[in-house]
N, CA, C and O atoms as a MOPAC input file, in Angstrom:
PM7 MOZYME 1SCF
protein

 N    154.96900 1    25.60500 1    55.74800 1
 C    154.56800 1    24.51300 1    55.41700 1
 C    154.06600 1    22.85500 1    57.00100 1
 O    154.71200 1    22.49200 1    57.98400 1
 N    152.86800 1    22.42800 1    56.50800 1
 C    152.89500 1    20.82500 1    57.56000 1
 C    154.25800 1    19.75300 1    57.13800 1
 O    154.31100 1    19.11600 1    56.08600 1
 N    154.99800 1    19.74000 1    57.89800 1
 C    155.83800 1    18.35100 1    57.69500 1
 C    155.08000 1    17.38000 1    58.30200 1
 O    154.35600 1    17.52000 1    59.28800 1
 N    155.27600 1    16.42700 1    57.68500 1
 C    154.90800 1    14.83000 1    58.14100 1
 C    155.92400 1    14.05500 1    58.76300 1
 O    157.10700 1    14.09400 1    58.42500 1
 N    155.34500 1    13.18700 1    59.88600 1
 C    156.58100 1    12.39200 1    60.55800 1
 C    156.91100 1    11.29800 1    59.55500 1
 O    155.86300 1    10.71700 1    59.27500 1
 N    157.87100 1    10.82400 1    58.95100 1
 C    158.89400 1     9.50300 1    58.68400 1
 C    158.15900 1     8.43200 1    58.99300 1
 O    158.78400 1     8.01700 1    59.96800 1
 N    157.00200 1     7.48000 1    58.79500 1
 C    156.64800 1     6.38500 1    59.57300 1
 C    156.16900 1     5.34500 1    58.44600 1
 O    155.63800 1     5.80000 1    57.43400 1
 N    156.36300 1     3.80900 1    58.61200 1
 C    156.69500 1     2.91400 1    58.01900 1
 C    155.11100 1     3.16600 1    57.49200 1
 O    154.04200 1     3.34100 1    58.07700 1
 N    155.48500 1     3.10100 1    56.21200 1
 C    153.20600 1     2.55000 1    55.75700 1
 C    152.40100 1     1.99100 1    56.02700 1
 O    151.21600 1     2.21700 1    55.78300 1
 N    152.97300 1     0.92800 1    56.72700 1
 C    151.62200 1     0.20500 1    57.46800 1
 C    151.25800 1     1.58400 1    58.59600 1
 O    150.26700 1     2.31100 1    58.67000 1
 N    151.99000 1     1.55900 1    59.04900 1
 C    151.64700 1     2.93400 1    60.22700 1
 C    150.54100 1     3.64500 1    59.90200 1
 O    149.44700 1     3.63300 1    60.46700 1
 N    151.03600 1     4.51700 1    58.57600 1
 C    149.82500 1     5.08600 1    58.33400 1
 C    148.83800 1     4.72000 1    58.17900 1
 O    147.81600 1     5.04200 1    58.78500 1
 N    149.00200 1     3.77700 1    57.10500 1
 C    148.14200 1     2.71200 1    56.97900 1
 C    147.05000 1     2.55800 1    58.20300 1
 O    145.87300 1     2.91700 1    58.14200 1
 N    147.50400 1     2.13200 1    58.98100 1
 C    147.08800 1     1.89400 1    60.19900 1
 C    145.76600 1     3.20400 1    60.73600 1
 O    144.55600 1     3.28300 1    60.95100 1
 N    146.93300 1     3.99400 1    60.74300 1
 C    146.25900 1     4.99800 1    61.15400 1
 C    145.18200 1     6.03200 1    60.46600 1
 O    144.35100 1     6.56800 1    61.19900 1
 N    145.19600 1     6.29600 1    59.13300 1
 C    143.67600 1     6.07700 1    58.07200 1
 C    142.75100 1     4.69900 1    57.86300 1
 O    141.76100 1     4.73300 1    57.13200 1
 N    143.17800 1     3.42500 1    58.60000 1
 C    141.83900 1     2.96700 1    58.28800 1
 C    141.12800 1     3.14000 1    59.68400 1
 O    139.97000 1     2.74400 1    59.82000 1
 N    141.92500 1     3.82400 1    60.88600 1
 C    141.67300 1     3.91100 1    61.97500 1
 C    141.02400 1     5.09700 1    62.85400 1
 O    140.67300 1     5.19600 1    64.03000 1
 N    141.03200 1     6.00600 1    61.65800 1
 C    140.97400 1     7.48400 1    61.82800 1
 C    140.06000 1     7.72900 1    62.61000 1
 O    140.08800 1     8.40400 1    63.63900 1
 N    138.77700 1     6.88600 1    61.87800 1
 C    137.50900 1     7.89100 1    62.83500 1
 C    137.18900 1     7.05800 1    64.13400 1
 O    136.35500 1     7.37400 1    64.98300 1
 N    137.88700 1     6.08800 1    64.14500 1
 C    137.42400 1     5.78300 1    65.59500 1
 C    138.43800 1     6.36400 1    67.22900 1
 O    138.28800 1     6.26800 1    68.44700 1
 N    139.45700 1     6.96400 1    66.26500 1
 C    140.89500 1     7.81900 1    66.75700 1
 C    140.27800 1     8.57800 1    67.73800 1
 O    140.19800 1     8.66400 1    68.96400 1
 N    139.55400 1     9.50600 1    65.90900 1
 C    138.70200 1    11.13000 1    66.23900 1
 C    138.11400 1    10.62300 1    67.75300 1
 O    138.56200 1    11.27500 1    68.69600 1
 N    137.03900 1     9.39100 1    68.13400 1
 C    136.32200 1     9.45600 1    69.15900 1
 C    137.20600 1     9.17300 1    70.19400 1
 O    137.09400 1    10.02300 1    71.07700 1
 N    137.68000 1     8.69200 1    70.33700 1
 C    138.31100 1     8.27300 1    71.89300 1
 C    139.11900 1     9.74900 1    71.85300 1
 O    139.34100 1    10.17100 1    72.98800 1
 N    139.54100 1    10.50500 1    70.90400 1
 C    139.82700 1    11.62000 1    71.51400 1
 C    139.10700 1    12.59900 1    72.03700 1
 O    139.67000 1    13.42800 1    72.75300 1
 N    137.49500 1    12.69500 1    71.73100 1
 C    136.76200 1    13.38400 1    71.54100 1
 C    136.33600 1    12.66200 1    73.87400 1
 O    136.24000 1    13.30400 1    74.92000 1
 N    136.26300 1    11.54200 1    73.63500 1
 C    136.13100 1    11.05900 1    74.81900 1
 C    136.74200 1    11.30900 1    75.85300 1
 O    136.25900 1    11.18000 1    76.97800 1
 N    138.20700 1    11.81100 1    75.53000 1
 C    139.11100 1    11.49900 1    76.52300 1
 C    139.05700 1    13.41600 1    76.81400 1
 O    139.40000 1    13.88500 1    77.90000 1
 N    138.64100 1    14.18200 1    75.80500 1
 C    138.83100 1    15.73800 1    75.56100 1
 C    137.00800 1    15.49900 1    76.99500 1
 O    137.24000 1    15.82900 1    78.15800 1
 N    136.00700 1    15.14300 1    76.77400 1
 C    135.07200 1    15.16600 1    77.63700 1
 C    135.25800 1    15.05000 1    78.86000 1
 O    134.89100 1    15.77900 1    79.78200 1
 N    135.98000 1    13.88600 1    78.86000 1
 C    136.66700 1    13.26300 1    80.44900 1
 C    137.22000 1    14.12700 1    81.42900 1
 O    136.88800 1    14.12400 1    82.61400 1
 N    138.02100 1    14.82500 1    80.94000 1
 C    139.21700 1    15.65600 1    81.23900 1
 C    138.31000 1    17.00600 1    81.33500 1
 O    138.64800 1    17.79900 1    82.21300 1
 N    137.46900 1    17.26300 1    80.72400 1
 C    136.30600 1    18.74600 1    81.20200 1
 C    135.55900 1    17.83500 1    82.31000 1
 O    135.29200 1    18.65800 1    83.18600 1
 N    135.16100 1    16.79200 1    82.66900 1
 C    134.54000 1    16.75200 1    84.24300 1
 C    135.22300 1    16.37500 1    84.90100 1
 O    134.81400 1    16.23900 1    86.05400 1
 N    136.69000 1    15.96600 1    84.59600 1
 C    137.38200 1    16.02600 1    85.53700 1
 C    138.30000 1    17.17200 1    86.74700 1
 O    138.90700 1    17.11400 1    87.81600 1
 N    137.81200 1    18.32400 1    85.52800 1
 C    138.20600 1    19.39500 1    85.63300 1
 C    137.44100 1    20.61900 1    86.41600 1
 O    137.82000 1    21.69900 1    86.87000 1
 N    136.27700 1    19.98500 1    86.36100 1
 C    134.83300 1    20.54800 1    86.79500 1
 C    134.87500 1    19.76800 1    88.41800 1
 O    134.24000 1    20.22500 1    89.36900 1
 N    135.56900 1    18.77400 1    88.48400 1
 C    135.12900 1    17.64500 1    89.66000 1
 C    136.03700 1    18.41300 1    90.41900 1
 O    135.54900 1    18.94700 1    91.41500 1
 N    137.53400 1    18.65100 1    90.14600 1
 C    138.91900 1    19.09000 1    90.49600 1
 C    137.56400 1    20.61800 1    91.22800 1
 O    137.19700 1    20.66600 1    92.40200 1
 N    137.25000 1    21.32800 1    90.44600 1
 C    137.05000 1    22.91200 1    91.02100 1
 C    136.18200 1    22.85800 1    91.79600 1
 O    136.03900 1    23.90600 1    92.42500 1
 N    135.04000 1    21.52200 1    92.21600 1
 C    133.64000 1    21.85800 1    92.77400 1
 C    134.61800 1    21.35400 1    93.73200 1
 O    134.47200 1    21.96700 1    94.78900 1
 N    135.60200 1    20.44800 1    93.80500 1
 C    136.02700 1    20.32800 1    95.05800 1
 C    137.13800 1    21.16400 1    96.03500 1
 O    137.51100 1    21.09000 1    97.20600 1
 N    137.44200 1    22.00300 1    94.85200 1
 C    138.48100 1    23.04100 1    95.90600 1
 C    137.47700 1    24.05600 1    96.33200 1
 O    137.92600 1    24.90400 1    97.10400 1
 N    136.34700 1    24.15400 1    96.03900 1
 C    135.43400 1    25.60700 1    96.07500 1
 C    135.14100 1    24.61300 1    97.77600 1
 O    135.72000 1    24.97500 1    98.80000 1
 N    134.08600 1    23.27500 1    97.76000 1
 C    133.42000 1    23.36200 1    98.75400 1
 C    134.63800 1    23.15000 1   100.29400 1
 O    134.29100 1    23.32900 1   101.46200 1
 N    136.34200 1    22.65200 1    99.73600 1
 C    137.20500 1    23.00500 1   100.76500 1
 C    137.20600 1    24.14200 1   101.28400 1
 O    137.09900 1    24.35200 1   102.49200 1
 N    137.40100 1    25.47300 1    99.91100 1
 C    137.40400 1    26.64200 1   100.92700 1
 C    136.63000 1    27.19600 1   101.37100 1
 O    136.80700 1    28.16200 1   102.11300 1
 N    135.16200 1    26.56600 1   100.91500 1
 C    133.61800 1    27.00800 1   101.71400 1
 C    134.33000 1    26.35700 1   103.93000 1
 O    134.59800 1    26.95300 1   104.97400 1
 N    134.30100 1    25.15700 1   103.53700 1
 C    134.87000 1    24.79400 1   105.29100 1
 C    136.10600 1    25.20100 1   105.61000 1
 O    136.14400 1    25.13600 1   106.83800 1
 N    137.50800 1    25.72200 1   105.06900 1
 C    137.98900 1    26.63100 1   105.48600 1
 C    137.63200 1    27.31400 1   106.08300 1
 O    138.14300 1    27.35000 1   107.20200 1
 N    136.32900 1    28.49900 1   105.70900 1
 C    135.86100 1    29.63100 1   105.56000 1
 C    135.36000 1    29.62200 1   106.88200 1
 O    135.44600 1    30.58800 1   107.64000 1
 N    134.68000 1    28.21200 1   107.24800 1
 C    134.01000 1    27.88300 1   108.47500 1
 C    134.02300 1    28.57000 1   109.57800 1
 O    133.33200 1    29.20000 1   110.37700 1
 N    136.05500 1    27.87600 1   109.07700 1
 C    136.72600 1    27.09900 1   110.86300 1
 C    136.57000 1    28.99200 1   111.23900 1
 O    136.85700 1    29.42600 1   112.35500 1

């Protein structure tokens, strides 16, 4: 069973009122992380290609 954290009512109210925005922020953060991972992978591949040329 899922046990909820004991937080002040004001915090739960704020989370409930801002849940949609928090969801959008989380989605954007996930997209940014995916893009950063793709950039990192591309940079590593380019570095390996350059090392293989030497």
